[in-house]
C-alpha positions in Angstrom: -23.1 -16.5 -0.2 -24.8 -17.3 3.1 -24.7 -15.0 6.1 -21.6 -15.1 8.3 -20.5 -13.9 11.7 -17.1 -12.6 12.6 -15.6 -14.3 15.7 -12.3 -15.2 17.1 -11.4 -18.9 17.0 -11.8 -19.1 20.7 -15.3 -17.6 20.5 -16.2 -19.7 17.6 -15.2 -22.9 19.3 -17.3 -22.0 22.4 -20.3 -20.9 20.4 -20.2 -24.1 18.3 -19.8 -26.5 21.3 -22.8 -24.9 23.0 -25.0 -25.8 20.0 -24.0 -29.6 19.9 -26.5 -32.2 21.1 -26.8 -36.0 21.0 -29.8 -38.2 20.6 -30.4 -41.9 21.2 -33.7 -43.7 21.5 -35.5 -40.3 21.1 -33.7 -38.7 24.1 -31.6 -35.5 23.5 -28.9 -34.1 25.7 -26.0 -31.7 25.4 -22.9 -33.3 23.8 -20.7 -30.9 25.8 -22.3 -30.9 29.3 -19.5 -28.8 30.8 -16.1 -27.4 30.4 -13.0 -27.2 32.6 -9.6 -25.7 32.3 -6.6 -24.1 33.8 -5.8 -20.9 31.9 -2.3 -19.7 31.3 0.2 -18.9 28.5 -1.5 -19.9 25.3 -5.2 -20.1 26.2 -5.9 -17.3 28.6 -7.0 -14.7 26.0 -8.1 -17.2 23.3 -10.2 -20.1 24.5 -10.6 -18.5 28.0 -12.1 -15.3 26.6 -14.1 -17.3 24.1 -15.7 -19.5 26.8 -16.4 -16.4 29.0 -18.1 -14.5 26.1 -19.8 -17.2 24.0 -19.9 -20.3 26.3 -22.4 -19.2 28.9 -24.6 -22.2 28.2 -21.8 -24.6 29.2 -21.1 -24.8 32.9 -17.4 -24.2 33.7 -15.4 -25.9 36.5 -11.9 -25.0 37.6 -9.7 -28.0 38.6 -6.2 -27.8 40.1 -4.4 -30.2 37.8 -4.8 -30.8 34.1 -4.7 -34.6 34.4 -7.5 -34.5 37.0 -9.8 -32.5 34.8 -9.5 -35.1 32.1 -10.3 -37.8 34.6 -13.3 -35.8 35.8 -14.5 -35.5 32.1 -14.0 -39.2 31.5 -16.1 -40.2 34.6 -18.8 -37.7 33.6 -18.9 -39.2 30.1 -19.0 -42.8 31.5 -22.0 -42.0 33.8 -23.7 -40.3 30.8 -23.2 -43.6 28.9 -20.9 -41.8 26.4 -23.7 -39.5 25.2 -22.3 -36.4 26.8 -18.8 -35.3 27.9 -16.7 -32.3 29.0 -14.3 -30.1 27.0 -10.9 -29.6 28.7 -8.6 -26.7 27.9 -5.0 -26.3 29.0 -2.1 -23.9 28.4 0.9 -24.7 26.2 3.8 -26.7 27.3 3.4 -28.4 30.7 -0.3 -27.6 30.9 -1.0 -29.5 27.7 1.5 -32.2 28.6 -0.3 -32.8 31.8 -3.3 -34.0 29.8 -1.4 -36.9 28.3 -2.2 -39.5 31.0 -5.9 -38.6 31.1 -6.1 -38.7 27.3 -4.5 -42.2 27.2 -7.0 -43.5 29.7 -9.9 -42.1 27.7 -8.7 -43.7 24.5 -7.8 -47.0 26.0 -11.2 -47.3 27.6 -13.1 -45.9 24.5 -14.6 -43.0 26.4 -15.2 -39.6 24.7 -13.5 -36.4 26.0 -12.7 -33.2 24.1 -9.2 -31.8 24.7 -8.6 -28.2 23.6 -4.9 -28.1 23.8 -2.8 -25.1 23.2 0.1 -24.8 20.8 3.0 -22.3 20.1 2.5 -19.4 17.7 1.5 -20.3 14.2 3.5 -17.3 12.9 7.2 -17.4 13.7 7.8 -13.7 14.1 8.2 -14.0 17.8 11.1 -16.4 17.6 11.2 -19.2 20.2 8.5 -18.5 22.8 8.1 -19.5 26.4 7.4 -23.2 26.9 8.0 -24.0 23.2 9.7 -27.3 22.3 12.7 -26.7 20.1 12.6 -29.8 17.9 14.5 -30.4 14.7 11.1 -30.7 13.0 10.0 -27.1 13.4 6.3 -27.8 13.4 6.5 -30.4 16.1 5.4 -29.2 19.6 4.5 -30.6 23.0 0.9 -31.0 22.0 1.9 -33.4 19.2 2.5 -36.0 22.0 -1.3 -36.2 22.2 -1.4 -37.7 18.7 -0.5 -41.1 20.0 -3.2 -41.1 22.7 -6.0 -39.5 20.8 -8.7 -41.1 18.7 -8.7 -37.9 16.6 -6.1 -35.1 16.5 -5.8 -31.9 14.5 -3.6 -28.9 14.7 -5.4 -25.6 14.0 -3.2 -22.8 12.6 -5.9 -20.9 10.6 -9.5 -20.0 11.5 -10.7 -21.6 8.2 -9.5 -25.0 9.4 -12.1 -25.1 12.2 -15.1 -26.0 10.1 -14.1 -29.5 8.9 -12.1 -30.2 12.0 -14.9 -29.4 14.4 -17.3 -31.6 12.5 -15.0 -34.6 12.4 -14.2 -34.1 16.1 -17.9 -34.3 17.0 -18.4 -37.3 14.7 -15.6 -39.2 16.5 -16.8 -38.1 20.0 -20.3 -39.6 19.2 -19.1 -42.8 17.5 -19.6 -45.9 19.6 -16.8 -47.7 17.8 -14.3 -44.9 17.3 -14.6 -42.7 20.3 -11.8 -41.7 22.8 -9.8 -38.6 23.4 -10.5 -36.0 20.7 -7.8 -33.3 20.5 -7.9 -30.0 18.8 -4.5 -28.3 19.3 -5.0 -24.6 18.6 -2.0 -22.3 18.2 -2.1 -19.5 20.8 -2.1 -16.6 18.2 -4.8 -18.5 16.2 -7.1 -18.8 19.2 -7.4 -15.0 19.3 -7.5 -14.5 15.5 -10.8 -13.5 13.9 -12.5 -15.2 11.0 -15.8 -15.1 9.2 -17.8 -18.2 10.1 -21.2 -19.2 8.5 -24.1 -18.6 10.8 -25.3 -22.2 10.2 -22.2 -23.5 12.0 -23.7 -22.3 15.3 -27.3 -23.5 14.9 -28.4 -26.5 17.0 -27.0 -29.7 15.6 -28.1 -33.1 16.9 -25.8 -36.0 16.5 -27.7 -39.3 16.2 -25.9 -42.0 18.1 -26.6 -45.2 16.2 -27.5 -48.5 17.5 -25.7 -50.7 15.0 -28.1 -53.5 13.9 -27.1 -57.1 14.1 -26.4 -59.0 10.9 -28.9 -61.9 10.6 -26.3 -64.4 9.4 -24.0 -63.6 12.3 -26.8 -64.0 14.8 -27.8 -67.3 13.3 -24.3 -68.7 13.6 -24.0 -67.7 17.2 -27.5 -69.1 18.0 -26.4 -72.4 16.6 -23.4 -72.4 18.8 -25.6 -71.7 21.8 -27.9 -74.6 20.8 -24.9 -77.0 20.9 -23.3 -75.7 24.1 -23.8 -77.6 27.3 -21.9 -75.1 29.6 -22.2 -71.6 28.2 -21.2 -68.5 30.1 -21.8 -64.8 29.4 -19.1 -62.2 30.0 -20.6 -58.7 30.5 -18.3 -55.8 29.7 -18.4 -52.0 29.7 -20.2 -52.1 26.4 -23.3 -53.5 28.1 -23.4 -50.4 30.4 -22.8 -47.9 27.6 -25.6 -49.5 25.5 -28.0 -49.4 28.5 -28.5 -53.2 27.9 -28.6 -54.3 31.5 -32.2 -55.5 31.3 -31.6 -57.3 28.1 -28.6 -59.1 29.6 -30.6 -60.2 32.7 -33.5 -61.4 30.6 -31.2 -63.3 28.2 -29.3 -65.0 31.0 -32.3 -66.0 33.0 -34.4 -67.1 30.0 -31.6 -69.5 28.8 -30.1 -70.4 32.2 -26.7 -68.9 31.5 -24.4 -67.7 34.2 -23.1 -64.1 33.9 -19.6 -63.1 34.9 -18.4 -59.5 34.7 -15.3 -57.6 33.6 -14.1 -54.8 35.8 -15.7 -52.2 33.5 -18.8 -54.3 33.3 -19.1 -54.9 37.1 -22.7 -54.3 38.4 -24.2 -54.5 34.9 -25.9 -57.8 36.0 -28.2 -57.2 39.0 -26.8 -58.8 42.1 -30.2 -60.1 43.0 -30.2 -62.5 40.0 -29.2 -66.1 40.7 -27.4 -66.0 37.4 -25.1 -63.2 38.6 -21.6 -64.6 39.6 -19.7 -61.3 39.8 -16.3 -60.4 38.6 -14.2 -62.7 36.5 -10.4 -62.8 35.8 -7.5 -61.5 37.8 -9.8 -59.4 39.9 -12.5 -62.1 39.9 -14.0 -64.3 42.5 -13.8 -68.1 42.8 -17.3 -68.7 41.5 -17.0 -66.7 38.4 -13.5 -68.1 37.6 -14.5 -71.7 38.3 -17.5 -71.5 35.9 -15.5 -69.6 33.2 -12.8 -72.3 33.4 -15.3 -75.0 32.7 -17.3 -73.2 29.9 -17.5 -74.8 26.5 -18.9 -71.6 25.0 -18.0 -68.1 26.1 -20.2 -65.3 24.8 -18.4 -62.0 25.4 -20.5 -58.8 25.3 -19.0 -55.4 25.0 -15.5 -56.3 26.3 -12.0 -55.8 25.0 -10.9 -59.2 26.6 -7.7 -57.9 28.1 -5.3 -60.1 30.2 -7.1 -59.0 33.4 -10.2 -60.8 32.1 -8.6 -63.8 30.4 -6.0 -64.3 33.2 -3.3 -63.8 30.5 -5.1 -66.4 28.3 -5.2 -69.2 30.9 -8.7 -68.9 32.3 -10.7 -70.9 29.8 -9.5 -74.4 30.3 -12.2 -76.5 28.7 -10.3 -78.2 25.8 -13.4 -77.7 23.5 -14.1 -74.1 24.4 -15.4 -71.8 21.7 -16.0 -68.1 21.7 -18.6 -65.7 20.3 -19.1 -62.0 20.9 -21.4 -59.1 20.6 -19.4 -55.9 20.1 -19.8 -52.6 18.3 -16.1 -52.5 17.6 -14.9 -54.8 14.9 -11.4 -55.5 16.2 -12.9 -56.5 19.6 -15.6 -58.7 18.2 -13.1 -61.3 16.8 -10.7 -61.6 19.7 -9.9 -65.1 20.8 -11.1 -66.3 17.4 -14.7 -65.4 18.3 -17.7 -65.8 16.0 -18.7 -62.1 15.9 -22.0 -60.2 16.1 -20.8 -56.7 15.2 -23.6 -54.8 16.8 -24.8 -52.6 19.6 -25.1 -54.7 22.8 -28.8 -54.0 23.4 -29.8 -54.7 19.8 -27.5 -57.7 19.5 -28.8 -59.4 22.7 -32.4 -58.8 21.6 -31.8 -60.4 18.2 -29.8 -63.3 19.6 -32.5 -64.0 22.2 -35.1 -64.4 19.4 -32.8 -66.7 17.4 -31.8 -68.8 20.4 -35.4 -69.3 21.3 -36.1 -70.4 17.7 -33.2 -72.9 18.0 -34.8 -74.4 21.1 -32.1 -73.2 23.6 -33.2 -73.8 27.2 -31.7 -73.9 30.7 -29.7 -77.0 31.5 -30.3 -78.4 34.9 -26.7 -79.8 35.4 -25.2 -76.4 34.6 -27.6 -74.6 36.9 -26.6 -76.9 39.7 -22.9 -76.3 39.0 -23.5 -72.6 39.0 -25.1 -72.8 42.4 -22.3 -75.0 43.7 -19.6 -72.5 42.6 -21.4 -69.6 44.2 -21.8 -71.5 47.5 -18.1 -72.5 47.5 -17.1 -68.9 47.0 -19.4 -67.7 49.8 -18.0 -70.3 52.2 -14.4 -69.3 51.4 -14.9 -65.5 51.5 -17.4 -64.8 54.3 -15.2 -65.8 57.3 -12.4 -63.6 56.1 -14.7 -60.5 55.8 -15.9 -60.5 59.4 -14.0 -57.9 61.5 -13.2 -58.5 65.2 -14.6 -55.9 67.6 -12.1 -53.5 68.9 -9.3 -54.6 66.6 -7.7 -53.1 63.4 -9.3 -54.3 60.2 -8.0 -55.7 57.0 -8.8 -53.7 53.9 -11.3 -56.3 52.8 -13.1 -56.2 56.2 -13.2 -52.4 56.1 -14.5 -52.4 52.5 -17.2 -54.8 53.5 -18.4 -52.3 56.2 -18.3 -49.5 53.7 -20.3 -51.6 51.3 -23.0 -52.2 54.0 -23.2 -48.5 54.8 -23.7 -47.3 51.3 -27.3 -46.5 50.3 -29.3 -48.2 47.6 -28.9 -46.7 44.2 -25.3 -45.7 44.8 -21.9 -45.7 43.1 -18.6 -46.7 44.6 -15.5 -45.4 42.7 -12.1 -47.1 42.7 -9.1 -47.2 40.3 -5.5 -48.3 40.7 -4.0 -50.4 43.5 -5.6 -53.3 45.3 -9.0 -51.5 46.0 -10.5 -51.9 42.5 -9.7 -55.6 42.6 -11.3 -55.9 46.1 -14.4 -53.9 45.0 -14.7 -56.1 41.8 -14.3 -59.2 43.8 -16.3 -58.4 47.0 -18.8 -55.6 46.4 -22.4 -56.6 47.0 -24.3 -55.0 44.2 -27.8 -55.8 45.4 -30.0 -52.8 45.8 -28.6 -51.1 42.8 -25.2 -50.6 44.5 -23.2 -49.9 41.4 -19.5 -49.8 40.8 -17.5 -47.3 38.8 -14.0 -48.9 38.3 -11.1 -47.7 36.2 -8.9 -50.7 35.5 -8.5 -50.5 31.8 -5.6 -48.0 32.2 -5.2 -48.6 36.0 -4.5 -44.9 36.5 -3.7 -43.6 40.0 -5.4 -40.2 40.8 -8.5 -41.1 38.8 -10.6 -41.8 41.9 -11.4 -38.4 43.4 -12.0 -36.4 40.1 -14.1 -39.4 38.9 -16.3 -39.1 42.0 -16.7 -35.4 41.3 -17.6 -36.2 37.6 -20.3 -38.7 38.7 -21.9 -36.1 41.0 -21.8 -33.4 38.3 -23.4 -36.0 36.0 -26.4 -36.1 38.3 -25.6 -39.1 40.4 -26.3 -39.2 44.2 -24.8 -41.4 46.9 -21.3 -41.5 45.5 -18.5 -43.0 47.6 -14.8 -42.9 46.6 -12.5 -45.6 48.0 -8.8 -44.8 47.6 -5.5 -45.8 49.0 -3.2 -43.4 50.9 -0.5 -43.7 48.2 -2.9 -42.5 45.4 -4.4 -39.9 47.7 -1.0 -38.3 48.3 -0.4 -37.9 44.5 -3.1 -35.2 44.2 -5.1 -34.3 47.2 -6.0 -30.9 45.7 -8.9 -32.6 43.9 -10.7 -32.3 47.2 -10.8 -28.5 46.8 -12.9 -28.9 43.6 -15.5 -30.9 45.5 -15.5 -28.5 48.5 -15.7 -25.4 46.2 -18.7 -26.9 44.3 -20.5 -27.8 47.5 -21.2 -31.3 46.2 -22.1 -34.3 48.4 -19.2 -36.8 48.2 -17.7 -39.3 50.6 -14.0 -40.2 50.2 -12.8 -43.2 52.2 -9.0 -43.2 52.4 -7.6 -46.6 53.3 -4.3 -46.1 55.1 -1.9 -49.0 54.7 1.3 -47.0 54.6 2.5 -47.9 51.1 1.8 -49.3 47.7 1.0 -52.6 49.3 -0.4 -54.4 46.2 2.9 -53.7 44.4 4.8 -54.9 47.5 2.7 -58.1 47.3 3.4 -58.6 43.6 7.1 -57.9 44.2 7.2 -60.6 46.9 5.4 -63.0 44.7 7.8 -62.5 41.8 11.1 -61.9 43.4 10.8 -63.2 47.0 11.3 -59.7 48.5 10.0 -56.1 48.3 11.9 -53.0 47.3 10.8 -49.4 48.1 7.1 -49.8 48.2 6.2 -48.6 51.7 6.2 -45.2 53.2 9.0 -45.6 55.6 12.0 -43.5 56.6 15.6 -44.6 56.0 17.3 -47.0 58.4 20.9 -47.0 59.5 21.9 -48.7 56.3 20.3 -45.9 54.2 17.4 -48.1 52.9 13.7 -47.4 53.2 13.2 -49.9 56.0 12.8 -47.5 58.9 9.7 -46.5 60.8 6.5 -45.6 58.9 6.2 -41.9 58.1 3.9 -39.9 60.4 1.6 -38.7 57.6 -1.7 -37.2 58.8 -4.1 -37.5 55.9 -6.9 -36.3 58.1 -5.3 -32.9 58.8 -4.4 -32.5 55.1 -8.0 -33.3 54.0 -9.4 -30.9 56.6 -7.2 -28.1 55.3 -8.6 -28.6 51.8 -12.2 -28.2 52.9 -13.3 -31.7 54.0 -15.1 -32.8 57.2 -12.9 -35.6 58.5 -13.8 -38.8 60.3 -11.3 -41.3 61.6 -11.5 -45.1 62.2 -9.3 -47.9 63.3 -11.8 -50.5 64.6 -15.1 -51.7 63.0 -17.2 -49.8 65.6 -15.4 -46.6 64.9 -15.8 -47.2 61.1 -19.5 -47.8 61.3 -19.9 -44.6 63.4 -17.7 -42.6 61.0 -19.6 -43.8 57.9 -22.9 -42.9 59.5 -21.6 -39.4 60.4 -20.2 -38.9 56.9 -23.5 -40.0 55.3 -25.5 -37.5 57.5 -23.2 -34.5 57.0 -23.6 -32.3 53.9 -20.8 -31.6 51.4 -17.4 -33.2 51.2 -16.6 -35.9 53.9 -13.3 -37.8 54.2 -13.2 -41.0 56.2 -9.6 -42.0 57.1 -9.4 -45.7 57.8 -6.3 -47.4 59.3 -6.0 -50.9 58.0 -3.6 -53.8 58.3 -0.9 -53.1 55.8 0.2 -56.6 54.7 -3.1 -58.6 54.7 -4.6 -58.8 51.2 -8.1 -60.0 50.5 -9.0 -63.7 50.0 -7.4 -65.2 47.0 -9.0 -67.4 44.3 -8.2 -70.4 42.2 -8.1 -70.4 38.4 -6.2 -67.1 38.4 -2.9 -66.6 36.7 -1.4 -63.2 35.7 1.6 -63.2 33.5 3.9 -61.1 35.6 7.2 -62.8 35.2 9.9 -63.3 37.8 13.4 -62.5 36.6 14.8 -65.1 34.2 18.2 -65.0 35.9 19.0 -64.2 39.5 21.6 -65.0 42.1 18.9 -65.3 44.8 17.6 -68.9 45.3 14.1 -67.7 46.2 13.8 -65.8 42.9 15.1 -68.8 41.0 12.4 -71.0 42.5 9.7 -68.5 41.8 10.8 -68.4 38.1 10.7 -72.2 37.9 7.2 -72.3 39.3 6.1 -69.5 37.0 7.3 -71.2 33.9 5.8 -74.5 34.9 2.4 -72.9 35.5 2.6 -70.7 32.4 3.5 -73.5 30.1 0.7 -75.7 31.5 -2.1 -73.2 31.3 -1.4 -70.5 28.7 -2.8 -71.1 25.3 -3.9 -69.3 22.1 -7.7 -69.4 21.6 -8.2 -69.5 17.8 
């Protein structure tokens, strides 16, 4: 028998994680770049003690909400191109339950994060313990809810289970096609139980992250489609970013004269300086990108899940002869919309397809290039006048965002998630000068923004700006304490529009009126139609460790942004904006959010009629 070492389960987990590395293209880095957790009943003397004694090589961060720590881990993993992530631990019961939302977001977006959940006692000598779910199935616990939102889940009740479970957990974390939230739910008594573990388990292990090669026959078929296409378009998704295929995308598009439109996750993967870059497509897209996509006879989707946000609920691609092809490392994504697939890594797939397309004689088409320029000019002419703020007056959100965009440095990130801001960033953000975007719209999760900004900085990024609405800010302002405590440089711009205004807008568009979406007091009738609440976000942020700057006019905002940029540490810019003025709309954009089918309100009846008329005229199956 080989040598062994006696450790508790908590110690063994920490020691094992400290020895895990990834490698791609010859570059190695730690798989677990950090750990974070809130210790309580279930993990305080198990995983907590294990990390303290055996996890010294893993930096530890203390958040103030379990959901936020998972968001922070997801953002860190994204900026590390899914090659490194955090481990997150929580106590049993509500602590573990609080990780559900973050876990769902990670799995939906195919981003690796390791969740070390806590479970009730494996033995039952204690009877029903604090925070235990008394379910008719005795072995079912709160942590089992994570099964449905995890890419891999295992419940650990004995030390011996760790060996195969840890290995499979690492395999899934490092799999480009299977990754997501990986959950090990470890019973609280088991965490402190000792076992004899082979010494080899704790030696350095490097997980090679594959670049899946492109099948030659698949590449040939797609190259033939490109050769026949007169109006092709490329859709760049998050897979381009994770594959580090930005240069291959740019070279491919410019070599063959193909316009590039981007999903929310793929936004800023195509350099803004390129004449082939048209920006965001779909519900959050701009007029140029949507116009070109609607005319395309071949759509080549790269690294995207093709959700309704991208396809405008399957109404965007209106060319009657449109065909689809894809490059995607995940099989089920590669065949969506009946696409001809290249099941491969984006960088490898683009390189192979470029060679095959050149061999087929694919070249830029002058008419399509002219149409691309016309679409871009039309969008510029429509948008620019609406983005100019008037001196001395309150700004719209889009006008204020434009000033934030201009004030950000080169080689920067802007972070946005739920509400209207990610749509405005996707549609309006100027990405020239390596001004990159980090948008969470796959799960559209409120409270992602601030922990994500922290995760980017911990991942080594500089010049990070978070843009967030007041509604989302109020859900969990304690995230600011993490940034202040760590002394990181982060600017948070809070857009104060006194409500969930994008939901108000959608309600109005689908029902003819709004209901309980603004932050108002009650009126004499008892409804929320009174005066806006006097919430002082600046005072709140200051109490949590931030330097606060305020702005209501463009001049004040420019000064506030300059001051925030110059000041070290955490800065919060509170921006008062017009509450009911959304950014410029675009054509070719239909989102299937249905008005009520029956209503006694004439306005709602008319909205339903128009909705059905447009849906039936535009929506189609692409097969």
